[in-house]
Legacy VTK file of the C-alpha trace (Angstrom):
# vtk DataFile Version 3.0
C-alpha trace
ASCII
DATASET POLYDATA
POINTS 115 float
27.557 -394.653 -158.470
30.526 -392.809 -160.252
33.590 -394.752 -161.109
35.966 -394.718 -157.952
33.514 -394.833 -155.723
33.514 -396.520 -152.759
31.175 -398.580 -150.163
31.673 -398.777 -146.469
29.692 -399.866 -143.275
28.930 -397.611 -140.650
30.924 -398.980 -137.385
27.750 -397.820 -135.378
24.252 -398.171 -137.516
25.866 -400.948 -140.035
24.207 -398.890 -142.453
26.284 -399.031 -145.856
27.055 -395.448 -147.218
29.190 -394.537 -150.323
32.692 -392.390 -149.546
33.001 -390.781 -153.462
35.957 -390.278 -155.379
35.652 -387.083 -154.163
35.911 -387.634 -150.914
38.636 -389.751 -151.348
40.599 -387.066 -153.228
39.975 -384.581 -150.752
40.967 -387.455 -147.830
44.580 -388.172 -149.903
45.232 -383.901 -150.354
44.649 -383.651 -146.554
47.463 -386.512 -145.394
44.284 -388.859 -144.173
45.041 -392.583 -144.190
42.352 -394.081 -143.159
38.606 -394.052 -144.965
36.065 -392.808 -142.727
33.907 -395.859 -139.876
31.165 -393.846 -139.616
28.556 -392.902 -142.164
27.130 -388.788 -142.389
24.215 -389.404 -140.298
26.618 -391.071 -137.429
29.025 -388.405 -137.626
27.107 -385.997 -137.404
25.523 -387.610 -134.454
28.696 -388.179 -132.925
30.253 -384.650 -133.024
27.143 -383.160 -131.909
27.663 -385.366 -128.270
31.378 -384.371 -128.084
33.033 -387.212 -130.015
33.982 -389.355 -127.615
37.456 -388.913 -129.239
41.499 -388.787 -127.221
40.422 -385.400 -125.906
36.945 -387.000 -124.732
35.372 -383.127 -124.608
33.340 -382.201 -126.384
34.445 -380.392 -129.978
37.527 -382.088 -129.636
37.580 -384.379 -132.559
40.257 -386.823 -132.766
42.635 -383.964 -131.707
45.180 -384.612 -128.685
44.976 -383.498 -125.488
47.996 -381.014 -125.128
50.350 -383.687 -123.055
48.130 -386.630 -123.954
49.967 -389.253 -125.593
51.239 -387.671 -129.162
51.097 -384.209 -128.252
53.917 -382.409 -127.305
54.352 -381.153 -123.376
52.774 -377.360 -123.101
55.453 -374.697 -122.184
55.232 -373.411 -118.676
53.072 -370.009 -118.825
55.174 -366.746 -118.097
54.328 -364.124 -115.497
55.275 -360.445 -115.661
55.179 -358.704 -112.445
53.380 -355.574 -112.509
52.062 -353.005 -110.051
48.574 -352.629 -109.756
47.201 -349.132 -111.223
44.077 -348.925 -109.200
45.490 -349.697 -105.407
49.644 -350.018 -105.984
49.844 -353.968 -105.017
52.022 -355.883 -106.259
50.826 -358.706 -108.638
51.656 -361.221 -111.653
49.709 -361.423 -115.258
50.030 -364.008 -117.372
50.357 -361.307 -119.855
53.099 -358.893 -121.032
52.072 -355.461 -120.434
51.996 -352.484 -123.101
53.686 -349.071 -122.002
50.997 -347.019 -121.211
47.914 -349.312 -120.396
46.237 -349.155 -116.730
47.200 -353.094 -115.291
44.636 -354.331 -112.162
45.260 -356.814 -110.023
42.765 -359.564 -109.771
40.580 -357.817 -106.775
40.815 -354.098 -108.856
40.089 -355.972 -111.858
36.956 -357.464 -110.110
35.686 -354.588 -109.608
35.710 -352.732 -112.593
34.610 -355.548 -114.782
31.232 -354.967 -116.527
28.046 -357.114 -114.725
LINES 1 116
115 0 1 2 3 4 5 6 7 8 9 10 11 12 13 14 15 16 17 18 19 20 21 22 23 24 25 26 27 28 29 30 31 32 33 34 35 36 37 38 39 40 41 42 43 44 45 46 47 48 49 50 51 52 53 54 55 56 57 58 59 60 61 62 63 64 65 66 67 68 69 70 71 72 73 74 75 76 77 78 79 80 81 82 83 84 85 86 87 88 89 90 91 92 93 94 95 96 97 98 99 100 101 102 103 104 105 106 107 108 109 110 111 112 113 114
């Protein structure tokens, strides 16, 4: 163990692990104010099992969901009124159509989609 390393205790398995001086410097550079609570093995197991952070979904880690406490609410989605290039029916799409490219209603899109 080099100078500046810290020995911490994992909150999950109670094993001791080293928070190296280099890791402490990386934490500081990234603006992290807390030391790690879990050993590398328990962090890896927690990440593989979907975390359990505020998002509660796999891959969300400690990031809050949009609209959750601390997160900004998501702006309402903008829809564009278009005419289906296949059947001519009026429909709305959640993207701005590009000039010269066909846009399809849901039904026509589903029939054109490769399976």
